[in-house]
C-alpha positions in Angstrom: -76.4 -14.4 -102.8 -77.0 -17.7 -101.2 -73.2 -18.3 -101.1 -72.7 -15.0 -99.3 -75.4 -15.7 -96.7 -73.9 -19.1 -95.9 -70.4 -17.6 -95.7 -71.4 -14.8 -93.3 -73.4 -17.3 -91.2 -70.5 -19.7 -91.2 -68.1 -17.0 -89.9 -70.5 -16.1 -87.1 -71.0 -19.7 -86.2 -67.3 -20.3 -86.1 -66.7 -17.2 -83.9 -69.4 -18.4 -81.5 -68.0 -21.9 -81.3 -64.5 -20.6 -80.6 -65.8 -18.3 -77.8 -67.8 -21.2 -76.3 -64.9 -23.7 -76.2 -62.4 -21.1 -75.0 -64.6 -20.1 -72.1 -65.0 -23.8 -71.2 -61.2 -24.2 -71.2 -60.8 -21.2 -68.9 -63.6 -22.3 -66.6 -61.8 -25.7 -66.2 -58.5 -23.9 -65.4 -60.1 -21.6 -62.8 -61.8 -24.5 -61.0 -58.6 -26.4 -60.4 -56.8 -23.6 -58.5 -59.1 -23.5 -55.4 -59.0 -27.3 -55.1 -55.1 -27.2 -55.0 -55.2 -24.4 -52.4 -57.7 -26.4 -50.2 -55.6 -29.5 -50.4 -52.6 -27.7 -49.0 -54.5 -26.3 -45.9 -56.2 -29.7 -45.3 -52.7 -31.1 -44.6 -51.6 -28.3 -42.2 -52.0 -28.7 -38.5 -51.4 -26.1 -35.8 -50.4 -26.8 -32.2 -47.8 -25.9 -29.7 -47.3 -25.6 -26.0 -47.8 -23.3 -23.0 -45.9 -23.6 -19.8 -46.3 -21.9 -16.4 -44.2 -22.7 -13.4 -44.0 -21.0 -10.0 -42.0 -21.8 -6.9 -40.4 -20.2 -4.0 -39.0 -17.0 -5.7 -39.0 -18.8 -9.1 -41.1 -18.0 -12.2 -41.1 -19.9 -15.6 -43.5 -18.8 -18.4 -43.3 -20.2 -21.9 -45.2 -19.9 -25.1 -44.4 -22.1 -28.1 -46.8 -22.2 -31.1 -46.0 -24.4 -34.1 -47.4 -25.7 -37.4 -46.7 -28.9 -39.4 -47.5 -30.0 -42.9 -48.4 -33.7 -43.3 -47.0 -35.0 -46.5 -48.8 -38.3 -45.9 -49.8 -40.4 -42.8 -46.1 -41.2 -42.1 -44.1 -38.0 -42.6 -44.7 -34.3 -41.4 -42.4 -31.3 -41.4 -43.0 -28.0 -39.6 -41.8 -24.9 -37.9 -42.2 -23.4 -34.5 -41.5 -20.2 -32.5 -40.7 -20.0 -28.8 -40.6 -17.4 -26.0 -39.6 -18.2 -22.4 -39.2 -16.0 -19.4 -37.3 -17.3 -16.4 -36.7 -15.5 -13.1 -35.0 -16.6 -9.9 -35.6 -14.0 -7.2 -32.4 -12.1 -6.1 -30.3 -14.1 -8.7 -31.2 -13.6 -12.3 -33.9 -12.8 -14.9 -33.8 -14.4 -18.4 -35.6 -14.0 -21.7 -35.2 -16.8 -24.4 -36.7 -16.5 -27.8 -36.2 -18.2 -31.2 -37.5 -20.8 -33.6 -37.3 -24.4 -34.5 -37.6 -26.9 -37.4 -39.3 -30.2 -36.7 -39.6 -33.5 -38.6 -42.1 -36.1 -37.5 -42.1 -39.8 -38.6 -44.9 -42.2 -37.7 -43.8 -45.7 -38.7 -47.0 -47.0 -37.2 -50.1 -45.0 -36.0 -49.2 -45.2 -32.3 -45.5 -44.4 -32.5 -44.0 -41.0 -33.4 -40.3 -40.4 -33.9 -39.1 -36.8 -34.0 -36.1 -34.7 -34.8 -36.0 -31.0 -33.9 -33.5 -28.3 -34.5 -33.9 -25.3 -32.1 -32.1 -22.0 -32.2 -32.7 -19.7 -29.2 -31.4 -16.2 -28.3 -30.6 -16.2 -24.6 -30.5 -12.9 -22.6 -29.6 -13.2 -18.9 -29.4 -10.4 -16.5 -27.7 -11.3 -13.2 -29.2 -9.4 -10.2 -27.0 -6.9 -8.3 -24.5 -6.3 -11.1 -25.0 -4.2 -14.2 -21.9 -5.7 -16.0 -22.9 -9.3 -15.5 -25.4 -9.7 -18.3 -25.1 -12.4 -20.9 -26.4 -12.5 -24.5 -25.8 -15.5 -26.7 -27.3 -18.1 -29.1 -28.0 -21.6 -27.9 -28.6 -24.4 -30.4 -30.3 -27.7 -29.6 -30.7 -30.8 -31.7 -33.4 -33.1 -30.2 -34.2 -36.7 -31.2 -37.3 -38.1 -29.6 -39.9 -40.8 -29.5 -43.4 -40.9 -28.2 -46.8 -42.7 -27.9 -49.4 -41.1 -30.1 -53.2 -41.2 -29.5 -55.4 -39.1 -31.7 -53.9 -35.6 -32.0 -51.7 -35.9 -28.9 -48.3 -37.5 -28.4 -46.5 -38.0 -25.1 -42.8 -39.0 -25.0 -39.3 -38.0 -24.3 -36.6 -36.3 -26.3 -32.8 -36.1 -26.0 -30.6 -33.1 -26.8 -27.6 -34.5 -28.7 -25.8 -31.1 -28.5 -26.2 -30.7 -24.7 -23.2 -29.7 -22.6 -22.7 -28.6 -19.0 -23.0 -24.9 -20.0 -26.3 -25.4 -21.9 -29.6 -23.8 -20.9 -31.3 -27.0 -20.1 -30.7 -28.8 -16.8 -30.7 -32.2 -18.5 -30.3 -33.6 -22.0 -33.4 -35.8 -21.5 -36.8 -34.0 -21.5 -40.3 -35.3 -21.4 -42.9 -33.7 -23.8 -46.5 -33.5 -24.7 -47.2 -32.6 -28.3 -50.7 -31.7 -29.6 -51.7 -30.7 -33.1 -55.2 -29.9 -34.3 
C-alpha cells in the first residue's frame, strides 16, 4: 500500500514538474519575439522632402517620402517614393512618379556619402497639341556627399546617367536630407 501511494504521488509530481518547466521554456521563447521586433523599428528612420516652386507662369510641386534602416552607425539602406507636378503656362504640364533605392555611408559622423538609384515615370502633355504627349521611364543614378549635423544632411549629388535629353536641367543637384 505504501508503495502504491509513493508511486501515484511520484507520477503526479513528475507531471507537475514537466508542466512547470515546459511553461518556463515557452515563456522564455515568447519574451524574445517582441524584443527582436522592437530592435528592428529602433533602427528605422523616416524622412523625405517637400518642394514647392512658383514663378511667372511656372509651377513645381513635389512630395518625396522615404525610409532607411540603419545597420550600424556607418551604413544605412532605404527606399523612397516620389511624385512631382510641373507646369509651364502655355507650354506643357508634366507628372513624374516613381521610386528609389538609397544607400548611405557615414565614414565619420559629420560626412555622409550616398548612392541612389531612381526610376521615374514621366508623363508630359504639350499645350496646344493632342498628339504631342510623351510617356516614358527615366532612370537616374546619383552619387553624392554631404555634411551631416544631427538628423539633417546638406550636400550635392551628381547623376552619372545624365544626358542632354534627361528630365533634369543639370547633372549636379544640391540636396537637404532629413531623417527622424
